N, C-alpha and C positions, 0 to 999 in steps of 0.2 A: 728313729724307728725304721727299721725294715721288715719285706714284708717278702715271703716265699710262694713263687707259683712253680707248678709244672707245666712244662711247655709240649705241646702235642702239636704234630703237624695233623691236617685235615685226614689224613687215610686211618688215625690211631696209632700211629708209630712216635715213638719219643722224636721230641726235636732236637737238633745240635747248637746249644747245650739244652740238657733236658730238665733244668730249672733254674728260675731266674731269683736274684734276691733285688729289690726295689725299694724305695723311698717311695715310691708312686704306690695307694693301695686300690685305685680304682680306675683301672683299663678297660677303653671299650674299642669296638670292634674300628679301625682305620689305623688306631695308636701304632708307632711304629718303636722299636726297639735296636738303637745303634749297639752291632757290635763289635766297634772297631772302624778302620777306612773304609772298609770293602765290602760290609756286610751289612744288612739290615734286617729284620723280622718286621713283618707286618700281623697285628692281631688280625685274627681272623672273626674270632666270636671270643667269648668268656663265659665259661660254666664254671659252677660254685661247686666246691668239695664238699663233700660229706664234713661233718662236724668234727670228725680228726683228722680231716685230709686238708691239701692247702690247694686253693682256687686251680683252676686249669685253665689257659691261655693258649687258644689253638692256633698257632703262626705258620706263615708261608715264608719262606724267602725271596727278597724283591733285590734286585738290580738297583741298585744307588744309581742316579742320573745325576751327570755333571751339569750342574744350572749355571753358563756364562754369563 
């Protein structure tokens, strides 16, 4: 089963990508969403959508740090 989420930046603009489909239904602030080898989004806030809308994840881009 997959769950759909809208992604927004903290300023209210749509994030890139603007939506996420994931098997994880319970995102929390601090969780990270890997978008490939060089890009990760961090969940800042989770907002419940209206009954007819998908929940909204407020996200920010974060640089991936190399861990040696």
